[in-house]
N, C-alpha and C positions, 0 to 999 in steps of 0.2 A: 654804476650803469655803464654799459659799453657805449663808446662813442658811435653815434649813427654816421653813416657815410656822409661825406660832405655834400651839400645840396648843389653847390655851384663852383665854378672857377670864375675868377674876376674877369669881367668883360673889358676889352680894350676901350679906352676913352673915346677913340675915334668912332666907335659905334653908337655913342650916346645920341647924336643928332638923328641918326636913323631910327633908333628905338623911340625917341620922343615923337618923331613923325608917325611912326607905326602906331603908337599908343593913341595919338589924336585920330588917326584914320580908323582904327578899330572902334573907338568910342563914337565916332561920327557915323560910320557906315555899317558897323557890325563886322563880325569875323568873316562871314560868307561873302559879303559884297565888297569887302576891301580887296583891292588888287595890288600887285607889286608896283604897278604904275602909280596908284594913289600914294603909296608909301614913298616911292622915289621922288615924286613931285613935291610932297611935303618936306622931304629932306633936302630939296634943292639939288638933285642929281638925276642922272639918266637911269633908266631901268637897267641898262647893261652894267653901269657902275654899281648899282645895288646888288646885282647878281655876283659881283666880285666878293661880296661880304656874306651873303645869305643865299641858300639854295632855293628857298621858297617862303611863302608867308607862314607856314607852319614853323619853319626854322626861326623866323623872326618872333613869332608868338612865344615859342619856347625860350628864346633869349630874353624876351620881356619878363617871363616867369622867373628866370634866373636873376635878373636885376631886381624884380619885386622881392624875392626871398632874401637876397643879399641886404637890401635896404631895410626890409621889415625886421630881420633878425638884429641888425645893428641898432635900429631905432627902438625896437622893443627892449633890448638890453639897456640902452641908455635911459629909456623912460622908467624902467624898474629901479634903476640905481640912482635916481635923483635924490639928493639928500633932503631930509626934513619933510617928506610927504607921508601921509598915512597910507594904510593898506588899500583902502578903497580908491584913493586918488592914484596910487601907483598902478593898481590893476586897470583903472580906466585909461590912464595914460598909455599903458602897454597895449590895450585893446585898440586904441586909436592909432598908435604907432605901427602896429602890425598890419593895419589895413593899407597903408600907403595910399596911392591915388586910385588903386583898383576898385575898391568898394564904392568910392564916390562916383566913378564912371559907371559902375554896374547899376547904382541906384539913382542916377540922374540922367541917364541917356535912354532912349527908347530901345537900345540894343542890349540892355543889361542882362536879360535872361540868356540871350545868345552868347554873350561873353562868358557867363558862368558855365554854360554848356561846353563851350570851346575850352575853357579852363580845365574842365574835367576830362574831356576826350583827348585834347592835344597835349596837355601838360600834367596828366594824372600822376605820373611817376615823380615828377619834380615837386608836385604839390604834396604828395605823401612824404617825401624826404624833407621838404621844407617844414611841414607841420610837425614832423618828428623832432626837428631842430628847435622849433618853437616850444614844444613840450619840454625839451631839455633845458632851454634857457629859463623858462618860467619855473620848472621843477627845481633847478639848482638854486634859483633865487628864493623860492618858498622854503627849501630845505635849510638855507642859511638863516632865514627868519624864524623857522621853527613851525612845524605843523602840529596842531593839537592831536592828542592821542585819539585813536579810533578812526582817523580819517585816512590812514595810510601814509605813504611817503610823499615827499614833495612832487615826485614824478607822477604818482597816482592822482593827486589833486590837480596838477597841471594838465594831465590828460582830460580830466573832467571839465576843466575850465575851457580848454581849447575846443573840445567837442561842443560845449554849450554855445560858445561864440560862433562856431561853424554853423550850428543850427539856426542862429539868428540870420546868417547870410542867406539861408534858403527860404526864410519866411518873411523877411522885411520887404516892404514895398516902397519905402522912401528912406532917404538918408536920415531925416529927423527920427523916424520910427526905429531905424537901426541903432542910432546913437542912444535913444531912450532905452532900448533893450540892453545895450551894452552897459549903461549906467545902472540898470536894475541888476544885471549879473555881477557887476563890480561890487555893489552894495551887498548882495546876497552872499557872495563868496567871502567878502571881507568880514561879514558878521559870523559866518561859519568858521573862519580861521582865527577869530579874535580869542 
């Protein structure tokens, strides 16, 4: 499989407090109502200082997506490679790891649907590249474990798994409902791959 284009470049550590403040502001006020002033106040800086690092809130939201995919890919790979766990447990751990804080914010704040919409419209290109990398990480792991005949390659199965989890994001109305759906998917795919 050809290597997909990298999703991200590492963000400088000095931006972390700004991104943390932005995440809190977006979760609290939603994408549309969050202002650069809200983010600057949350980060303990002036708005003019914030503009030294970011052009606008779209730039910040995209940087949050970069950070999300960096963390999700790292955490997903680590979850899959924990020694001594069964297939179902490994898949569930990977599902939870790939979510990061984003899905919790989406499903526990009144602005969740708006955050999902902003994710699609503002960061669609980053999301597509990030999901391709997730498929690659999961597909490589599945290929090393071995995929039963008739199911295709590790990448084929990974594509189906990631698409199924993505479908849950669009239909779940609460975090417990989403986690229960992930558990069902982990069990279903584990049985199919046994």
